[in-house]
C-alpha positions as CSV (number, residue, x, y, z in Angstrom):
1,M,13.1,55.9,-53.2
2,T,12.9,57.1,-49.6
3,K,15.5,59.5,-48.2
4,T,17.0,56.7,-46.1
5,Y,17.6,54.5,-49.1
6,K,19.0,57.4,-51.1
7,I,21.5,58.0,-48.4
8,L,22.4,54.3,-48.2
9,S,22.7,54.2,-52.1
10,F,25.0,57.1,-52.1
11,I,27.2,55.6,-49.4
12,F,27.5,52.3,-51.1
13,S,28.1,53.9,-54.5
14,S,30.9,55.9,-52.9
15,L,32.2,52.8,-51.2
16,L,32.1,50.8,-54.4
17,L,34.2,53.3,-56.2
18,F,36.6,53.4,-53.3
19,S,36.8,49.6,-53.2
20,C,37.5,49.2,-56.9
21,A,40.3,51.6,-56.8
22,N,41.8,50.3,-53.6
23,K,41.2,46.5,-53.5
24,K,44.5,45.8,-51.8
25,N,44.7,49.0,-49.8
26,T,46.2,48.3,-46.4
27,E,46.5,51.9,-45.4
28,T,42.8,52.4,-44.8
29,L,40.5,50.5,-42.4
30,R,36.8,50.7,-43.2
31,M,34.3,49.9,-40.4
32,S,30.6,50.4,-40.0
33,I,29.1,52.3,-37.1
34,V,25.4,52.1,-36.3
35,S,24.5,55.7,-35.3
36,E,25.3,59.3,-36.2
37,P,27.8,60.9,-33.8
38,D,26.0,63.3,-31.4
39,S,29.0,65.5,-30.6
40,F,32.8,65.3,-30.8
41,F,33.0,67.7,-27.8
42,P,33.3,65.3,-24.9
43,W,31.4,67.6,-22.5
44,K,28.4,67.5,-24.7
45,S,28.4,64.0,-26.0
46,A,26.1,61.4,-24.4
47,A,26.2,58.6,-27.1
48,A,28.2,55.5,-26.3
49,E,29.3,55.0,-29.9
50,T,30.5,58.6,-30.2
51,A,32.6,58.1,-27.0
52,A,34.0,54.9,-28.6
53,I,35.4,57.1,-31.4
54,N,36.4,60.0,-29.1
55,N,38.5,57.7,-27.0
56,N,41.0,57.5,-29.9
57,I,41.2,61.3,-30.2
58,Y,41.2,62.4,-26.6
59,E,43.0,61.1,-23.4
60,G,42.8,61.5,-19.7
61,L,45.5,61.5,-17.1
62,L,45.1,57.7,-16.9
63,K,43.6,55.2,-19.3
64,Y,41.9,51.8,-18.9
65,D,42.8,48.7,-20.9
66,E,40.6,45.9,-22.2
67,T,40.4,44.4,-18.6
68,G,39.4,47.7,-17.0
69,S,42.8,48.1,-15.4
70,L,44.4,51.6,-15.3
71,Y,47.7,52.6,-16.8
72,P,49.5,56.0,-17.2
73,A,48.5,58.2,-20.1
74,L,49.0,62.0,-19.9
75,A,50.2,61.5,-16.3
76,E,53.3,59.3,-16.3
77,S,52.9,58.8,-12.5
78,Y,50.9,60.0,-9.5
79,S,51.1,60.0,-5.7
80,V,48.4,60.1,-3.0
81,S,48.6,61.9,0.4
82,Q,48.4,60.0,3.6
83,D,44.8,61.2,4.2
84,N,43.8,60.1,0.7
85,L,42.6,63.6,-0.2
86,T,45.4,65.0,-2.3
87,Y,46.5,63.5,-5.7
88,T,49.7,64.8,-7.3
89,F,50.1,63.9,-11.0
90,N,53.5,64.1,-12.7
91,L,52.7,64.9,-16.3
92,R,54.4,63.7,-19.4
93,K,56.7,66.1,-21.2
94,N,56.9,66.6,-25.0
95,V,53.3,65.7,-25.6
96,K,51.5,67.7,-28.2
97,F,47.8,68.3,-29.1
98,H,46.8,67.4,-32.6
99,N,47.0,71.1,-33.5
100,G,50.7,71.2,-32.5
101,A,50.2,73.0,-29.1
102,D,52.2,71.7,-26.1
103,F,50.3,69.8,-23.4
104,T,50.9,71.3,-19.9
105,S,49.3,71.5,-16.5
106,E,47.4,74.6,-17.6
107,D,45.2,72.2,-19.7
108,C,44.6,70.0,-16.7
109,V,43.5,73.0,-14.5
110,Y,41.2,74.2,-17.3
111,T,39.6,70.8,-17.8
112,Y,39.1,69.9,-14.1
113,K,37.8,73.4,-13.1
114,N,35.1,73.0,-15.8
115,L,34.3,69.4,-14.9
116,A,34.1,70.1,-11.2
117,G,32.3,73.5,-11.4
118,L,35.1,75.4,-9.6
119,D,35.4,79.2,-9.7
120,G,31.7,79.7,-10.2
121,L,31.6,77.5,-13.3
122,T,28.7,75.1,-14.0
123,A,29.9,71.6,-13.3
124,R,30.2,69.5,-16.4
125,S,30.4,66.2,-14.5
126,D,28.5,65.2,-11.4
127,K,31.2,62.7,-10.5
128,M,33.7,65.6,-10.4
129,L,31.8,67.3,-7.6
130,I,34.0,65.5,-5.2
131,V,36.9,67.7,-6.3
132,K,37.5,70.6,-3.8
133,S,40.3,72.4,-5.6
134,V,43.0,72.0,-8.3
135,S,46.4,73.7,-8.7
136,A,49.5,73.6,-10.9
137,P,52.8,74.5,-9.2
138,D,54.6,74.1,-12.5
139,K,54.1,73.1,-16.1
140,Y,54.3,69.4,-15.5
141,T,52.7,69.0,-12.0
142,F,49.0,68.9,-11.4
143,I,47.4,68.6,-8.0
144,V,43.8,67.7,-7.1
145,N,42.3,68.0,-3.6
146,L,39.2,66.0,-2.8
147,K,36.4,66.8,-0.4
148,K,36.5,63.2,0.9
149,P,38.4,59.9,0.1
150,S,37.2,58.2,-3.0
151,G,38.0,54.8,-4.4
152,D,36.4,56.0,-7.7
153,F,38.6,59.0,-8.4
154,L,41.4,57.3,-10.4
155,L,38.8,55.7,-12.7
156,I,37.1,59.1,-13.1
157,T,40.4,60.5,-14.4
158,S,40.5,57.8,-17.1
159,T,37.1,58.8,-18.4
160,S,37.8,62.6,-18.2
161,P,39.7,63.7,-21.3
162,I,42.0,66.6,-21.0
163,L,41.1,69.5,-23.4
164,F,43.4,72.2,-24.7
165,H,42.8,75.3,-22.6
166,D,42.8,77.8,-25.5
167,Y,40.6,76.0,-28.0
168,E,36.9,76.4,-28.9
169,E,36.4,74.2,-31.9
170,N,36.1,70.7,-30.4
171,E,32.5,70.4,-31.5
172,T,33.5,70.3,-35.2
173,A,37.3,69.8,-35.2
174,P,38.2,67.8,-32.0
175,N,41.7,68.5,-30.8
176,G,43.2,65.8,-28.5
177,T,46.5,64.1,-27.8
178,G,45.4,60.5,-28.7
179,P,46.8,58.0,-31.2
180,Y,44.4,59.2,-33.9
181,K,43.5,62.6,-35.3
182,F,40.1,63.8,-36.5
183,V,40.0,64.6,-40.2
184,S,36.4,65.0,-41.2
185,Y,32.7,64.1,-40.6
186,S,30.2,63.9,-43.4
187,L,26.6,63.8,-42.2
188,H,24.8,60.5,-42.8
189,E,28.0,59.2,-44.5
190,K,31.3,58.8,-42.6
191,V,33.8,59.9,-40.0
192,V,37.5,59.9,-41.0
193,L,40.5,59.7,-38.7
194,E,44.2,59.5,-39.4
195,K,47.2,58.2,-37.5
196,N,48.9,60.7,-35.1
197,E,52.5,60.4,-36.3
198,D,53.7,62.4,-33.3
199,Y,52.1,60.2,-30.7
200,Y,54.2,60.1,-27.6
201,D,53.9,56.3,-26.8
202,T,55.3,54.3,-29.7
203,S,54.2,51.0,-28.1
204,R,50.5,52.2,-28.2
205,A,50.7,54.1,-31.5
206,G,48.3,53.4,-34.4
207,K,49.4,50.8,-37.0
208,I,47.0,51.8,-39.8
209,K,47.2,55.2,-41.4
210,N,43.6,56.0,-42.1
211,I,40.3,55.0,-40.4
212,E,37.0,55.4,-42.2
213,L,33.8,54.9,-40.2
214,Y,30.7,54.5,-42.4
215,I,27.3,55.2,-40.8
216,I,25.2,52.1,-41.7
217,T,22.2,51.5,-39.5
218,D,20.8,48.5,-41.4
219,E,22.4,45.1,-40.5
220,N,21.8,43.5,-43.9
221,S,23.4,46.5,-45.6
222,A,26.5,46.1,-43.5
223,I,26.7,42.4,-44.3
224,S,26.4,43.1,-48.0
225,A,29.2,45.6,-47.7
226,L,31.4,42.9,-46.1
227,H,30.7,40.5,-48.8
228,S,31.5,43.0,-51.5
229,G,34.7,44.1,-49.8
230,Q,33.5,47.6,-49.1
231,L,33.9,47.1,-45.4
232,D,36.7,45.5,-43.4
233,I,34.7,45.4,-40.1
234,A,31.0,45.3,-39.4
235,Q,29.6,45.4,-35.9
236,M,26.4,44.7,-34.0
237,I,25.7,41.6,-36.1
238,S,23.0,39.2,-34.7
239,G,23.9,35.7,-33.6
240,V,21.9,34.1,-36.4
241,N,23.8,36.2,-39.1
242,A,27.1,35.8,-37.4
243,K,26.9,32.0,-37.7
244,T,26.3,32.2,-41.5
245,L,29.4,34.4,-41.8
246,E,31.9,32.3,-39.8
247,K,33.4,30.4,-42.8
248,K,34.2,33.5,-44.9
249,F,35.0,36.0,-42.2
250,N,36.4,36.3,-38.6
251,V,33.6,36.4,-36.1
252,I,34.5,37.9,-32.7
253,S,31.8,37.5,-30.0
254,H,32.6,39.0,-26.7
255,P,30.8,39.9,-23.5
256,Q,29.5,43.5,-23.7
257,N,29.5,44.0,-19.9
258,M,25.8,43.6,-19.8
259,V,24.1,41.4,-17.2
260,Q,20.7,39.9,-18.1
261,I,18.8,39.0,-15.0
262,L,15.5,37.6,-13.9
263,G,14.9,40.4,-11.4
264,L,13.0,39.3,-8.3
265,N,11.1,41.7,-6.1
266,N,12.6,40.7,-2.7
267,T,9.6,42.2,-0.9
268,Y,7.0,40.2,-2.7
269,G,5.5,37.4,-0.5
270,P,7.1,34.1,-1.8
271,L,10.3,35.9,-2.9
272,T,11.1,37.1,0.6
273,D,12.0,33.4,1.3
274,I,15.6,32.8,0.4
275,N,14.8,29.1,-0.2
276,V,12.3,30.1,-2.9
277,R,14.9,32.3,-4.5
278,K,17.5,29.5,-4.4
279,A,14.9,27.1,-5.9
280,I,14.2,29.5,-8.8
281,T,18.0,29.9,-9.4
282,C,18.6,26.2,-9.6
283,A,15.6,25.6,-11.8
284,I,16.7,27.9,-14.6
285,N,18.9,26.4,-17.3
286,K,21.0,29.3,-18.4
287,K,22.7,27.4,-21.2
288,E,19.3,26.7,-22.8
289,I,18.6,30.4,-22.7
290,I,22.0,31.3,-24.2
291,N,21.5,28.8,-27.0
292,G,17.8,29.4,-27.6
293,V,17.7,33.2,-27.3
294,F,21.2,34.3,-28.2
295,D,22.2,31.5,-30.6
296,G,25.1,30.6,-28.3
297,F,26.6,34.1,-28.4
298,A,26.5,34.9,-24.7
299,T,28.5,34.3,-21.5
300,E,26.9,32.5,-18.6
301,L,27.0,34.5,-15.4
302,Y,26.7,33.7,-11.7
303,S,26.5,37.1,-10.1
304,N,25.8,40.6,-11.3
305,F,29.1,41.0,-12.9
306,S,30.7,40.2,-16.3
307,P,34.1,38.6,-16.7
308,I,35.1,41.3,-19.1
309,L,36.0,43.4,-16.1
310,A,38.6,40.8,-15.3
311,E,40.4,42.6,-12.5
312,Y,37.2,42.8,-10.4
313,Y,35.5,39.6,-11.5
314,N,35.0,36.8,-8.9
315,D,35.7,33.6,-10.9
316,S,34.9,31.2,-8.1
317,L,31.0,31.3,-8.1
318,S,30.0,29.0,-10.9
319,E,29.3,26.0,-8.6
320,V,27.4,27.7,-5.8
321,Y,24.0,27.1,-7.4
322,E,24.2,24.8,-10.5
323,Y,21.2,24.0,-12.7
324,N,19.5,20.9,-11.1
325,I,15.8,20.6,-11.0
326,E,15.9,18.1,-8.1
327,T,18.0,20.5,-6.0
328,A,15.5,23.2,-6.9
329,K,12.6,21.0,-5.7
330,N,14.5,20.3,-2.5
331,Y,15.1,24.0,-1.8
332,L,11.4,24.8,-2.4
333,S,10.4,22.0,0.0
334,Q,12.3,23.8,2.7
335,S,10.3,27.0,2.1
336,N,6.8,28.1,3.1
337,Y,5.7,27.7,-0.5
338,K,6.4,24.0,-1.1
339,D,3.2,23.7,-3.1
340,G,4.2,26.4,-5.5
341,F,2.7,29.9,-6.2
342,N,1.8,32.3,-9.0
343,L,4.4,34.7,-10.4
344,T,3.8,37.5,-12.8
345,I,6.9,38.4,-15.0
346,K,6.7,42.0,-16.3
347,V,9.0,42.3,-19.3
348,P,9.7,45.3,-21.7
349,A,7.9,44.4,-24.9
350,N,10.3,46.4,-27.1
351,Y,13.2,44.0,-26.4
352,Q,12.4,40.6,-27.8
353,P,15.3,38.7,-26.3
354,H,14.0,39.5,-22.8
355,V,10.5,38.4,-23.8
356,D,11.9,35.2,-25.2
357,T,13.9,34.6,-22.1
358,A,10.8,35.1,-19.9
359,Q,8.9,32.5,-21.9
360,L,11.7,29.9,-21.4
361,I,11.9,30.7,-17.7
362,A,8.1,30.2,-17.4
363,N,8.5,26.7,-18.8
364,M,11.5,25.9,-16.5
365,L,9.6,26.9,-13.4
366,K,6.6,24.6,-14.1
367,P,8.1,21.6,-12.4
368,L,8.1,23.6,-9.2
369,N,4.4,24.5,-9.6
370,I,5.5,28.1,-10.0
371,N,2.9,29.3,-12.5
372,C,4.2,32.3,-14.4
373,T,2.2,34.9,-16.3
374,I,4.2,36.9,-18.7
375,L,3.1,40.5,-19.0
376,P,4.8,42.5,-21.8
377,I,4.6,46.2,-21.2
378,E,5.9,49.3,-23.0
379,W,9.3,50.6,-22.1
380,A,8.0,53.8,-20.6
381,S,5.6,51.7,-18.4
382,W,8.5,49.4,-17.4
383,L,10.6,52.4,-16.3
384,D,7.7,53.8,-14.3
385,N,6.2,50.6,-12.8
386,V,9.2,48.4,-12.3
387,Y,12.3,50.7,-12.2
388,T,10.7,53.6,-10.3
389,K,7.7,52.4,-8.3
390,F,8.9,48.7,-7.8
391,D,5.4,47.6,-8.7
392,Y,6.2,44.1,-9.9
393,E,6.9,40.6,-8.8
394,A,9.6,39.5,-11.4
395,T,11.1,40.9,-14.5
396,V,13.6,40.1,-17.2
397,I,16.0,43.0,-18.0
398,G,19.6,43.7,-18.9
399,F,21.8,45.9,-16.8
400,G,24.1,48.0,-19.0
401,G,27.8,47.8,-18.3
402,K,30.0,50.4,-16.6
403,I,33.8,50.8,-16.4
404,D,33.5,51.4,-12.6
405,P,32.5,48.3,-10.7
406,A,30.9,50.4,-8.1
407,D,28.4,51.6,-10.7
408,V,27.6,48.0,-11.5
409,L,27.1,46.7,-7.9
410,R,25.5,49.8,-6.5
411,R,22.2,48.5,-7.8
412,Y,21.9,46.2,-4.8
413,Y,22.9,48.7,-2.2
414,S,19.9,48.9,0.2
415,T,19.4,52.7,0.1
416,Y,20.1,53.2,-3.6
417,K,17.0,54.8,-5.1
418,R,17.2,52.5,-8.1
419,N,17.5,49.2,-6.2
420,F,14.4,47.8,-7.7
421,T,15.0,44.3,-6.6
422,R,14.6,45.7,-3.0
423,F,17.5,43.6,-1.9
424,S,18.7,44.6,1.6
425,N,21.7,42.9,3.2
426,K,23.8,44.5,5.9
427,E,26.9,42.5,4.9
428,F,26.6,43.6,1.3
429,D,26.1,47.2,2.3
430,S,29.1,47.2,4.7
431,T,31.4,45.5,2.1
432,F,30.3,47.9,-0.6
433,E,30.9,50.9,1.6
434,K,34.4,49.7,2.3
435,A,35.0,49.4,-1.4
436,L,33.9,53.0,-2.1
437,S,36.4,54.5,0.3
438,E,39.3,52.1,-0.4
439,I,41.9,53.7,-2.7
440,N,44.2,50.6,-2.7
441,L,43.1,49.0,-6.0
442,S,43.8,45.4,-5.1
443,K,41.9,45.7,-1.8
444,R,39.1,47.5,-3.5
445,A,38.9,44.7,-6.1
446,Q,38.6,42.1,-3.3
447,Y,35.8,44.0,-1.7
448,F,33.9,44.0,-5.0
449,K,34.6,40.3,-5.4
450,D,33.1,39.7,-1.9
451,C,30.1,41.7,-2.9
452,Q,29.6,39.4,-5.9
453,K,29.8,36.4,-3.6
454,I,27.1,37.8,-1.3
455,L,24.8,38.4,-4.3
456,T,25.3,34.9,-5.5
457,E,24.6,33.3,-2.1
458,F,21.5,35.4,-1.4
459,C,19.9,35.3,-4.9
460,P,18.3,38.7,-5.1
461,A,18.0,37.9,-8.8
462,V,18.9,35.1,-11.2
463,F,22.0,36.2,-13.0
464,I,21.7,34.7,-16.5
465,C,24.2,35.9,-19.0
466,D,26.1,38.6,-20.7
467,P,24.8,38.7,-24.3
468,G,27.6,38.6,-26.8
469,R,28.4,41.5,-29.0
470,N,29.3,40.2,-32.4
471,I,31.9,41.8,-34.6
472,V,32.7,40.4,-38.1
473,T,35.9,41.2,-39.8
474,S,37.6,40.3,-43.1
475,K,40.2,37.6,-42.8
476,N,43.1,40.0,-43.2
477,V,42.2,42.1,-40.2
478,A,43.7,41.3,-36.8
479,G,44.0,43.0,-33.4
480,Y,40.4,43.9,-32.8
481,T,40.2,44.1,-29.0
482,P,36.9,44.0,-27.0
483,Y,36.6,46.5,-24.1
484,P,34.3,46.5,-21.1
485,V,32.5,49.6,-22.4
486,S,32.1,51.0,-25.9
487,M,35.6,51.5,-27.2
488,Y,37.1,51.1,-30.7
489,D,40.8,50.8,-30.0
490,F,42.1,51.5,-33.5
491,S,45.7,51.6,-32.2
492,K,45.6,47.8,-31.8
493,I,44.1,46.9,-35.2
494,Y,46.3,45.9,-38.1
495,F,46.2,44.2,-41.5
496,K,47.8,40.8,-41.7
């Protein structure tokens, strides 16, 4: 027996004993996670799944909800100076860290000085380099001065957890103010959390006493654990397997804030012609890709943006270019390439859904006499040739999601070094720049919606879908809430 199987055997033996003794236990939620936590210290962690756990333990001045909208957390309110450079946060009183220490402005100063690299410290966050200085005139007031106006800053506060200023054990015993406390971590086995009974916001407090997160990297093992009652929630289940589980379990499929695209090199001969790009867009049947590649578990997209970021999502773009092969032929007839052309699609070989999508697209473009050659390449080669050197004609890839819409749309800003579609549009650049400096959230959202509209109309890529993330739960579990980034909001989950 290999070491891996010994570990899995030990885990499931432990789970089986637990399950037999607690078949009707509604005080403990048991969920699978697919990777080992890298660090419970937020300043060291880089893994998305670890952040999803940490978000229950730590909190920032503000938080974001399932739509990406901000709401007060450790700061109950804030104000911004007329020049948009000074933010004053009014902090909550009677908030305690999990070790019993009081939360005060001293903790905010400590955290932000470290993140921004103030007082000769090494900056922990590049995004915080915009901070010029911080101060705390009293225990419950925290002031941040910026070097220049930033529309991103409030979002940055939501992803910057406040750490206790006099504590050095966050690596092994994380100490936050969130709705759940850290209890233990057993290597290769599980992470255990418990409800914070002293949480300051009763409306957002946890409903389940204990959370046990079992590290199960094999999908079939997680499914077996569901069937045997050893797990209440299993995640990252494929579309094929999710369909077989629908009768016995709840299957939740939601956008994961990823945008799968047919990326087009806008500097490559035929693709410089907007009518060619329009023709390709209208010739691709996105629903066929969603059903054929993702088993129906995906959300059709029309721009480089997922509806899971609802506040910023432009929902008026679905009819701009609809699938219609005759319309596609008409657009191509208006171009300089009415007789068709050859197109090489470089695709990362390690991600089969992208390879499968490329194959379907090649067939869809045949009626236009666009003859596609699919060239699978290793991931390292894709990063070097396509992402860095822009040495390609077309590609199929997925853009990972971000909580900040600027990080999503920056990929099409003309001078951005990773703008590998080589899209250049003055109207897009101007609108994007306005969004970056706009601190009014509703105006900022409108600028981002306008950016999406420009992308739809000018077709720098074909925006295909947001592949679904499939979560499977037992029938008595409710309240699982999808977020626009990796986040397990245990405070919302309960047993029916």
